[in-house]
N, C-alpha and C positions, 0 to 999 in steps of 0.2 A: 300493528304499530306501537301501542302502549308498551306491549311486553318487550319489544326490540329496545325501546327508549329505557325501559326500567334496567335491562341487562347492562346496557351502554353506562348508565349511570353507576350501577354496581362495579362495573369495570374501572371506571375513572376514580370512584372511591377508593377501589382497591389500590388502584396505582398511587393515589394520594397518600393512602395510609402506608404504602411501601415506602415512599418518599420521607413521609414522616418518621417512620421507624429507622431510616438511614441519615436522617439530618435533623438536627435541633435547630428548628427556625427561629428560636428566640435569641439563640446566641451566634448561629452561623457555623456551628461547629458540630462534628458527628456526634451522636450520643455515646455515653460512657458505655462500654462493654460491660456486661454483668460481670461482677467479682466473685471469684471461687472462695468458698468459705472453708476455713481449716477444720479438719476433723481432730478433735481434741478430746473425744469421749471414749476412746477405746479400752475395753477391758479385756480382749482377747490376747493375752498374755500368758506366757509359760504353757502349761499342760495341765489337763485333769489328772494325768497318770502320775504315780508317786514317782519322785526323783530316783535317779540310779543309785544303787547302794554303795558305789566306790567313785573315787575320782583318780584322775591322772595327775601323779606327783613328779615334779623334777627331780629325779634320783640324783642327779650331779649337777648342782646349781651353778657351778663355775664352768662347765663343758658346753660346749656347743660345735656340731660338726656341720660339714657342707653336704647336704643331702645323704645322710647316711641310708643304708640299706641291709645291714646285717650286723648282728652282735653275738659273740660267743665268749666263753670264758677260756682262759689259759690254763690248762692243768697243773697244779702244784704250786702257781705262783700268785693266787689271789689277784690275779689282773683279768680285766675285760677288754676284748678287742674289738674294734668298731671298723667296718669297711664303709668308705664313703664311695658314692656310686662312680664319680668320675676319677678316681685313683687313689688317693691317699688311704693307708689303713693305720690306725693309731691303737696303742694299748695304754692302759691308764689302772692305776691302783683302784681295786673295788672299796671305795670309801667315799661317803657324800662330800667331804671336804676337800676332795682332790682338786686342785686348782688348775692343773694343766695335764692334757694327754701328751704321750710320746709318740713321736712318729715310728712306726713300725716297719712300714714299706711304702715306696712311692713308685709304683711301676711306670708312670708315664715318665720319669726321669731315669729310673734304675734298671728297666727290663734289658736284659742282654741277649735275648734269643729271638728277635724279630725275625732275622734270616732265616731260621729253620723253617719259616711258614712262606712259601712263595707268594709274592703280591702283598705281603703285610706293611702297613706305613706307619704304624704306630698303635699303642695302647687306646682301647675303646673305653670299656667299664669293667668294674668289679661286680661280683654278684654274691660270693660268699668264700668262706674259709672253713676248714675243719682241722682240728689237731688230732694226731695219731692217738689211738689208746695208750700206747707205750711213750706218749711224748717225752715223759722225764728221763727215759733212757735213750729214744733215738732223735729227739728234738724236731721231728718231722711236722709239717703244717701244710695242708693241701689248699690251694687255692683255684677257684674257678673264675675266670676273666674272659674277656672278649677282646679282638684286634680289630682295627680299621684296616681294610685294604681293597684291593682289587681283585676280581676273579681271574683266577688262573685257567679254568677251564672255560671254553666257549660254551654258552648257552646255559651255564649252571647259575642257579637263581641263588642270591645270597653270596657269602663269602667263604669259600671253602677252607675247612680247618680254622675258621676265624674264633671259634670258641675252645678254649683251653681247660683241661683240669691239669695242674702241675703241682709237682712236690717240691717244697724249699725246706732248708734246715734253718732253723732259728738259732741265733746266737746265745751264748750264755752271758752276756753283758748284761748291765744294768744300766738303762731300761734294755730289756732285749730286742733285737732287730732282726728282720727276715734277710738272709744272705741271698742277694740276687744273683751270684755267681752259682750256688748251689741247686738251681732249678733242673728238675727233670721233668720233662713234659709227659704226663702219663696217657692222656687221651685227648683226641680233638674231633670236633665236629662241626657241621655248618653253623654258621651265624647268620640268622636271618629272622630276627623277630621270635618271639615266643621261645626264647632260650630256656626259660622256666628254671634255671639252674639253683640247684642247691645241694649241698654236701653234708652228709652225716655218716658217722661211723655207728655201725649196729652192734648190739650186743655180742654177735658172733666175730666181731673184729673185721668184718668186711667193710669196704666203702661203699655207700649208696649213693647214687648221683640222679637227679631227675631233671628230665629235658622236656621241653614243650614240642609243638609240631612245626616249629621253624618256619613260621609263616606269619603273615599280617592277618588281622581279623577277617578281612573279606576278600575273596570269597574264603568260606571256612575250610581249613584244612586242605588248601590247594594240593599240597604233596601227596595227599591220600595216605599219610603215614600213620594216622590214628590206631588203624586196626592191622597195620603192618608190622610185623616183628623181625622182619628181614633187614630192617635199619634200627637205628638207636633212638630215633625221636619219638615224641609222645610217651616215653617210658620212665620207669625208675630202672636203673641199672644196679647190678650188684657185682663188684670185683674184688680180688683179692691182690691188695698192692704189696702185699709182704713176700709172696713166692712168685715172681715173674717167671713166666715161661713161654715159649715158641716164638722167641725174638721179640716179645712185647714187654714193657715195663710193668705188666700185671698179668694175672691169670684169671680165668674164669672157673668160680668154683664148680666141681662137678655135680653138684645138687642143684644148681639153677635150673628152673622148670622146663626151658626150651632147648636146652643142650642137645646137639644132636638132631634137632626136629627139622624136617622140610614143610613148609606150608605154601599150597598153591605153587608147587614147583621151584620155590626159593628158599634155601636155607636160612634158618632162622639165626638171629644174633644171640649167641649164649649168654651174653651179659644181661639181657633183658629179665628182669625180675619180676615186673608187672607192666601193663601198657593201657592204652585208651586214655590218656590225658592230653588236655589242650594246652593248657599254659600253667603247670604246677609252680606254685609260688609259696614256697616255705615248707618242709617237712621235719618231723622230729620223731625221736623214739621217746616213749615213756620210760623213763628210767626205772620204774618199779615193774612193770609188766612186760616190756620189750616191744609193745605195740608200735607200729609205725603209722604215724598221721601225716596227712597231706592236704594242703588247701590248692584247688584247682580253679584258676580263673576262668569264668564261663564265656560263652559267646555272647548271645543277644537276650537272654532270658532267665538263666539260673548260675548261681556259683555253688562251688561242691566241696564238701569236705569228705575225705575218703579215709577208711582204715584200710591200708594196702598190705594185702596178703600174697604169698607166693602164688605166681601165675595168674594173678587177677586181672580181668579185662574190665576197665571202668568207662567203656561205651564211647568215647569219642573217636570219630565223629558220626558214628551212627546216630548217637543221641547226646545231647547236652542235658545231664540229669534225666528228666522224664521227658524231654522235649526232642521230638525227631529232628534230625539235621540231614544226614545223608542216609536216608533210609534205605536205599540200594546197595550202599556200600557193603561189600563181603565182610562178614564179622570174622575176628580173629579166631585162634584155635580154643578158646575157653569162652564159657558164658559171660555175658554182661553183668557185672554186680551194679546194684543201685548205690547212690552215696549214702554215708551215714547222716550227712546233713546236707540239705538243698535249700538254698536261699533264693526266692525270687528276686528278680531286680527292682522290685518296690522296696526292698530292705538292703541290698548289698549289689555292688557292681565290680569289685575287684578283690575277691578275699585274699587274705594272708593268713597263711597256716601258723598255727602258734604250738603251745605244748601243754601237756597234762601237768597240772601244778601239782608238785610234790614237796613244796616249802612248808615252812612253820609259821611264817608271820601273819599268814591269812587262812586260819584253819577252815573257815566257813568254805573256802574254795578247793580244799585238798581233794584231789581225784578229778576234778573237772577240767575239760579241755578248753582252754582259753585261746581264742582266736579273734581276728578283726576283719575289717574291710578298708581298704586304701580309700575307695571313693567316698563313701558313706562316712566314715571316719568312726564308726561303730565297734565296740568290743563286746562279745559274747562269752558266756560259760556255759559249755554244753556238758551235760551228764547223761551217761549211759546205762543201760541195764539190759541183761540178756541179748546183746547186739543190737540194741535199737534205743534211739534217742528218746530220753525220759523227759529232758527239762532242758529248754534254752533261755538264759537269762541275760539280758542286757545289762552290762556293768557299769558303764559310766556315759557322761553326756557325750555327743558326737563330737570331740574338739580334737582329737590326734589322729593324722592320717599315718597309721602305723603301716611300716612297710616290712618290719622284721621283729620277730621275738627272740629271746634268747633267755637261758638259764646261767645263774652263777653256780659255783660249786655245791653251795646248799640246797640248790633247787629252787632258789627265789627267782621270780619272773621280772624281765625287763622287756620293754617295746620301744623302739627307735621311730621318731617322728620324722619322716622326709620332708617336710616343709620348714619346721623350725630348726631342725638338726639336734634337737633334745634327746635324751634318753630318759623313759619314763618308768614309773614301777606304779602300782596300785596300793591306794590307802581308803580306808572307810571314808565315806562321804557324810562328814559330820555337820557341814553347813550347806546344806542344799540351795540352789540357785533360784528356786521359786517354791511357792505354796500351793500344791494341787487343789487346796480347799478354795483358794481364791479364783480359780478359773470359773467362769460364769457357768451355771447349772440351768440358767433359763435364759431365753433370747432376749428378754427385756433387759438383762443384766449385762449384755455384751457392749453397751454403747453404740449399738449399730442403728437403733431405732428410738426416735423421739416417742412412738407410741406403737406397740405391738398391736393393741386392739384394732387400731386403724391402718396398720400395716405401713406406717409413715417412717421413712428414713430419718435419721439423725442429721443435723447440720453438718455438712461436709461430706456426706456419703451420697453418691450419684447413681442414678439409676442409668442402665445402658440397655440396648436392644441387639439382637443377632440376627444374623442372615438365616442360618439353618439349625432348627431346634432338633434335639435327641427325641426319640420316641420313648416315652416313659408312662407307658400305660394309660394312655389317654390324659395324662396331667398336662397342664399348662405352665411355664416357668417365667417368673421376673427375675431380673438381674441387676445387681449393684456393685459397685466398687468403692472400698474405703482404704484411702491412702492417710498414713498418720500425717498431722499437722497439714502443711502445704508441700509435701513431697511429690515426686512424680515417677511414673513408669518410663524408663529410659528404653528408647527404640533404636537400636544400634544399625547402622547401614549393613554392616557386616556382622553376622553371628558371633559370639564371643563366650568364654566361659563365665560362670558367676563367679566372683572373687571367693577364694577359698574352696572351691570345688575343683573337680579334674578338668584337664584341658581337653578331653574328647567329647565332651558334652558342650555343645555350644547354643546359645541362646539368642534371640533376636529381642525380646523384651526382658528387661531386669527391672524387678520389683524392689521397692524400698521394704526394709525390715518392718515386720508386723503388718504388711497389707493383709487385708481380708477381702476376699472376694465371695458374694452372697447369691444364692439361688434359692428362690422360694417356689414351691410346687404346688398347684392347687387343682382341685378335680370337681368336677360336676357331679352332684349325687343323682341327678337326673340329666341323663345324656342329651345334650342340646339344649339345655335350659341354664343360661349363663346366670339366672338368679340363684340358682342352688350351688353355685361354686363355694367350695371351702378349701382353706389352706391345710395342706397335709404335713408338709416338712419344710425346713428351711435348712439347706446345706451351705456350710461356710469352709472356705479353704485358707488356710492362714500359712503365712509365709515367715518364719521366725528368723529370717537373715540368712540362712543356709538352706533348710528343707521346707517343704509344704506338708501341711497336716489337713486332714479332712476330719471335719465334726458335722453332726446331724442333731437337728432340734425338731422333735415332735410336736405338731400342734395340738393343743387342747381342743376338746369338742366345742367348748364355749367361744373359741377364737381369741382369747385374750392373750395368751401367751403360748409358749413351746418351750419344752423341756427337753436337755441334753439326754441323747441316747447313749446306753451304754456302749462300751468299746467293742463289744462282739456283735453289735446290731440288735434289731428288735423286728416285730411284724405285728400287723392289726389288720383284721377281717374288716373288709369294708362291703357295703351292699349298695349297688347302684342301679337305679331304674334305666334298662336299656333294651329295648325291643329287639335288638338283633340277638339276644340271648334266650335261651329256652326258658320259658315262664316269666318272660320280660323283665328278668333279674340278672344283674352280673355280680357274682361274688367274686371279689378281688382281694386276694392276699397282698397286702401292701407291705413291702420288705424295707425296713430302715437298715441301709448297708453298714457293715462294720468299718471301722477305720481303716483296716489293711485292704478292704475291699474298694475304698475310695481310690486309694493310691494305684490300684490295679490299672486303671484307666489315666489317672492324674499322675503321669509317670514322666522321666526326664526325656524319654523319646518323643513325647507329645508336646514337651516343653511345659508341662504342669496345667497350664490355665487353657482349658479347653473352650470356653467362651469368650474369655477376653484375649483374643489375638486379632491381628490385623485383618485376616480372612473373614472374621466374623463380624467385627464392629464397622468394617468398611461399608457403610449403608447410610442412605438419608434418614433421619429420624427427628422427633420433637426433641430440641434440647433446650437448656437455659438460654440460649442464644438464639432461639427460634428454630424453624425447621432446616437443617442443614446437614452435611455429610458429618457422622460421628467423629471421625479423623480430625476434620477440621475444627470441630468444637473442642474434642479432648486436648487437642494441641493449644488452642488459644486459651483454653482454662488452666492450662499448665498441668493437666492430669497425666499427659503424654508428651514426653520430651524427645525429639530426635537427636540422635549422636552421630558423628562420623566415625571413621576409623581411628582417629587421634582422640576421641573421647571429647570433642568439643561440639558444643550446641550448634544446630544448623536449622534452617527454616522449617516451616510447616509443610504440610502436604499441598503441593499446588494442585490444580485443577488437572493438568496435564499428567502429573504423576499419579493422581488417583485414576485416570482413566486407564492406565496400562497395569495398575496394581491388582493382583488377583484377589477374588473374593469367592466366597462360597454362594452356591444359589439357593434360593428357597425352594425346596422341594414340593412345597404346596401351591407355588406360583404357577400356574399354567401358562403364562406368557413366556418363560423362560425355556430354554432348551432342554429337552427331555434328558440328552446325556449329562448335561451339566448338574441338572437336578437330581438324576440317580447317582451320579459321582458324588455329589455333596452329601446325599443320604448316606451312603454307605461310608463316606469319610467321618460323618458325624457319629454314625451308630456302630461302626464296625472298625475302624482304622486305628483305634486305640490298641487293639490286639494285632491286627492284619496289617503290619508295617515292620520294618526292619527293628528289632529290639523289643516290639510290642507283645511278644510271647505267643501269638496264636499258632495253633498246631499246624495248620494249613500254610504253606509257604507261598503265601499271596499277598499283594501289596493293595490295598484298597485306599490309599490316600487320593485325595483330588488333584493335588498339584505337582507331585514329584513326577519326573519323566518316567512313564510307565514303560515297563518291559514289554515284550510281545505278548498279545493277547492270549497266547498258549499258557501263560501262567494261569489265566482265569478259565480258559476252556479246555483244560487237560481232564483225564478221568479223574473221576472222585476217588479217593484214597482214604479218607478218614471217617466213613459212614457212607453207606449206599442208599440204605432205607428202602431197599427193594425196588427202587426206581428202574426203568427200563433203559439199559446202558447209560448210567447216571455220569455226569460230568459236574464240574464246578459250576460252570455255566456252558449249557448247550445252546450256541447261538440259534436264534429263532425258536427254541423250543423250552419254555420255561418248566413245562412238566417233566423234564430229564434234568433239570438243574437243581443240584443240591443246595446251591446257596438259597435259592427261591424257596425250596422244600423247608429249610431250617427257619426261613423268616415265618413261613405259613403254618407251622406247626405249634403246638403246645408241648408241655412237659419237658423231658430231658432232652438236650440235642439241639434246642431251638437256639436261634441267635436273634439279637444279641442275648447272652446268658447273663448278664450283669445290668441289673436295673429295670429289666423288663420281664414278664411272664406272659403277657397278653399280644395277640396277633395285631399288627398295626395295619388297619384295612386300606388306608391311602397308600402307606409305604410299600405294602406287598404289592398293590395294583401297579405303582410306579416302576417297580422293578421287574413285575411280571411283563409290562409293556415295553420296557427297555430291553430286556431280552428278546422278546418276541420281534422287535424291529431291528435287531442285530441280522437278520436274514428275512427281508420282506417277504420272499415267497416260501413262508416257511412250510416244512413238510409235515408239521404236527397236526393231525387232524382232530377234531372236537370227539369227546368220548362217545361211545356207542354202546347199546345194550340196555337192559332194564337197570333201575338205581342199584338193585342188589349186586349186578354184576358190575357196574362202575366201582362200587365200594369194596370189591375183591381186589382192586389193583390200586397201589399208591399212586401210579400214574394218572389214571382216571379220577381217581378220588381227589387227587390234588386240583383237577380241574373244577370240580364240584366245591371244594373248599374256596378257590379262587372267584366262583359265583356268588358265594355268600359274603363277600367282601365289597361286592357292587352296590352302590346306593339303590340301585333300581331292582335289586332282587325282590322278587314278590314274596310276601309273607307266607302264604302258603307253601310254596316251594321250599322256603328255610325250613318251615315247621316239617315237612316231610322228610328231607334230608337229615335233621337232627334227630328225628324219631328214628330213622333207620340206624344212624351212626351210634344211637345209645345202645343198641343192641350188640355191636362189634366187640370183639375180644381185644384186650390191651395189645397194641402194636403200632408198626407205621402208618396205618390208615386211621385208626381211631384218634391217634395223636393230632390229626388234622382238624377234629371236632371237639375233642374232649373239653376245652375250655369254654365251649358254648353251652356244655350240657349242665342239668341241675346239679348242684353240689350240695351235699349234705352238712349243714352247718355244724352237727355234732360230731362230724368225721372229717376234720380239717386235714386234708392230705399235707405231707412233708413238701411234696412238690420238688422240681428239679435243684433247689437252693436250699437245701435244710441246714440249719444252724445246729452243730453238734451240742451246744449247751442246751438247747430246747430238749434234747433226748436225755442228756447225761444227768440233768436235775430231776428227772422223773425216777420215781421207784418202780422198777419193773418187776413183773410177776412171772417167775421163770415156767410154771405149769402153763400159763397162757402163751408163752414164747414157745414153748415145745410144740403145743397144739399148732400154733401159726406156722411153725417150721415145716411141719409134717402135712400142712394143708397145700391147696393148689394156688395159693394165693401169692405166695414167694416160692421162688424157683430154685432155692438153694440146693435141694437135693438132686436136681438135675446135672450138677457137675460135683457135688460132695456127698460123702458118705457120714451117716450118724446113725447109731444104733443098727449098724449093719444094712442100712436102708440108703438108697441113693447110688449114684454113679461115682466111681474114684477117677475123676478127672483132675480135680482141684485137690487140695489138702484134705485130710479127714477132719471133721470138725470136732470130734471126740479129742481131746487133749490140746486142742488148739489155743485155748486160754492159758496153758501153762507158761507160754513164751511170749504173751501179749497183754498189756494192760486194757482196761476197758476203752480207754480213748483210743488205743491203737487199734483194737478190734472194730470200733465203730468206724474209725477213718477207712478200713479196708473195706467196709460195707458201703460207705458213701462215695469213696473215691478209689475204687479197685485198681486203677492204674497208677496211683500215686506211687506205690511201691511194690513191685512184681519180684518175688522170690526166685532166683536162677532156675529152679525146676520147673517152674510154671511160666517162663517167659514164651509167649506167643510168638510164632513166626508167619510172615507173609510169604506165599508162593505164587508165582505167575508163571504158567507155561507158555510155551512157544505157540500153541494153538489158542491162546486166549482165555484159558480157564484160571480162574483165581481161587485159592484156598487159604485160610486160615486156621492155624492149630498149634498145638504143643508138638515140639520136636521129639520123636520117637527113636528114629536112626536116620543118620546120614552117612553115605559113603560115595565111593566114586561110581555105584550103580544106580542108586535110587536114595530118595527122600522119603521118608515115612513120617507123616502127622497123625495126630488124633484131634478131630475138630470139637466144637462146642457140644454136638450131640453124642461125643464119645465114639464116632466112626472114623475108622482107618483108613487114611489116605496114601495111596502109593503112588509116586510119581518118578518114571525113569529120569536119571539124570541128565541125558542128552535131550530132554524135553523141558528142562527148566529155563526159563527166561530170566526171572528175578526170584531171588531168594533172600530175605531179610528180616530181622526182629520187626515185630509189629508194635505199633506205637501204643496201642490199647492193650488191656489185658483181655483174655476170654472172658471174663467175667464183665458183663456190661454195666455201665454207669446207670443209676438210677434205679436199683433193685427196691431201694425203699420208698421211692417217690409216691407210691400209690398207699402207703400206709400213713396212719397217724403217728404223732410222736410217741404216744402212750404204747402203741403197738410196737413200735421201734425198740422202745425200752423194755418192754416184755421180750421181744426176741433177744435183744443183746444180753438180757439177764440169763435167759437159757443158755445162750452161747458161752457166757462166762462161768456157768456152773459146770460146763463140761471139762473139767480139769483133770 
């Protein structure tokens, strides 16, 4: 009874305390809500990198156009011509003091040929124009434009013949005008998205026209035209407009590459000069060399710059740069060529092709290819040597949405801004907008902490907690949000673009300029002992008003402060006491990611902020207002403001709204449903890449809330790495030991997932995914492994079961020791990779591991003699596929003389990432037979009777043509990734030095 009365009194006191908390008994009023404090101490402004060397200058201060898309020079007139997207074309004298542009052509008003296209209802938009090489004699100007209209053919997608290339005559009046009555329609084709149109006359006098795949972004290349040269799309055409023949207003040059060719039973279009483009946006000829350069707008992962050559196949839609798209698409008649430049969507998302600069005003740029990106508003100068990219330099701050570049008669470069309507040129940046030396080099200098020693946030910086944490090699994370002054994050009911950015990236949360999101990672130096926890790094995500930037600060050993990590990252060897590892020690290489690596996950498709989003912060937590839902607190405190479609503030998040709002589950909370926990785990750890636009090689969607496609997307056969598993699938329902997704999580070294931010196996996460897969088919056919320990370690499937047993907390120590002792004797390969990270590591021989930093190798002095010895040893396997000193196998290129065409950085890249650039002769192909056999190898011969491949062991494979189910280019090179993973940085430098000596 006394205990009952005690609990009753405590309950009554709690109720009274609650009432006191809700009511001010002295005044009869509710107590005042705690007030938010303004954050006024921010020093995270600008950038630690040097300002760009140039700035965008308004070339014609008195001129402004309505959404211009193209600029070119009128020969012999010292005039420039600008096309506006929705109609008018203007010309004006090429002088900075020009006061007014003169109307050159108004097709919306003056076009006289609509009736020639059935169903046409009016002008749609301009794309480009080009003047004839003999313009001063014939006055010819060619314009590419599109029409609005209705389909004339049933079932036809898009508008038939809705895109035109027409020839007009230009008057000799002052100012000159385009004569609408003079129009001759040269060529028409489908108008339906990705018209990609540009016109350029080549040095040979022929007209070159670039076309896209005539489709919307999704699904990609729905017309399957990318590799099909029986139509005009996805191609660069080359036609003779001076000698029409065969009833056409043009002729096909007889030396075009596909004249008279038949491909897969269909006649090729002779107009095609090159093919395999998705949405080519702007091309140009180098006026000095005659080279044709083209920018191709990518799909979900890459933007491409191509040097276009006769008969070239540039990959779409089998690949998008290095990314597989329609891997099963039959390739065209010529080998796929890699881009000269490929930019990931962390840097660019809608490339605008430019020009090779041949002017005199900026001699430091002479010979550089200048191009830009419409979405990110960046401009680059690219330099090449020996057919390879040597240097890529960003030229200006990202302020101009360049949609087209142009040259004047002297070769000076201009670029037009689609948004502002201005014409720009480049000038040296003599007044940089920020001082890189002012950027905080220590965490204490950022203004985010009142005390770094005590890890205390500054006033106005608020901590928050999240539902589902990322696995980061046993580290725990703390989060904070810093909003300048009293600004708020706006939560829009309907997603919308960030002002000044492109319309197709919509965001629910809009952050104020100079927002900083903070994440501090700490690690126990003795596993399971919280008293040994130390801070390792603090990551900042800074929004400059247009873009997000990632910075990392590495904590000092004395825990007083943290220092800014260099742009290309760093690493640190940590030793942690952990009984689960051999010898009771876990040697852990902690990688501080580079700034570009940060943005691989923090990208537009993920809406950048991975922790501060509604699905993560929607949970109960301790707040300055007491324990309550964080959405409620954030809204009440003015940190998060809801807005409707009209951009008007609306009320907070009601209880009923919060009940139906999606939220991530906590993977470690066993009271929550397993499916929700597993999907949340994959969402946080994998979906940054494995979603539309994320860039993951496997075409799977691992987000937690989007409407998932059929489970077949996840349960189909594994295509991008099988690891010797029995009948491997991405996920084999009920059978985790046949599931590549699970194997990748359970392994160490290269090929593991997630491959950014983690090198160690997550014991709880792997158990969760294991049990989730197993529960997909309750009566699993997967039987426990049998045989001796040695026999079980012979097969990846049974070895995977042993590795799973090691993740169990109840795993007996003697069993663990026995398994690891046996695993230590294994040769490198898929089985050893399951245990390698648990085994003792020699601290004097730190391996490069799966994510080596090139600079860590390039900064070392290599010894060629040691490198030769290493090359000819069994530790590296270069001679399995290459020849050197007449030793080895001639499957890949000979190593002797290889350095003649490659710089040291390029040669190292080919070792670290062999699939990044594959020369056409060494393109691997995948072949699947009708009887279920799969082969990968280099193509030796292909005809109507058979396909002959040479595999990675240099064995010849012959498959009869009538037994071929699928034949396609392989996504990966025959040379596997991770060749240097088991070498030290010094050994890699030695090997590189020897290869560089083979000139």
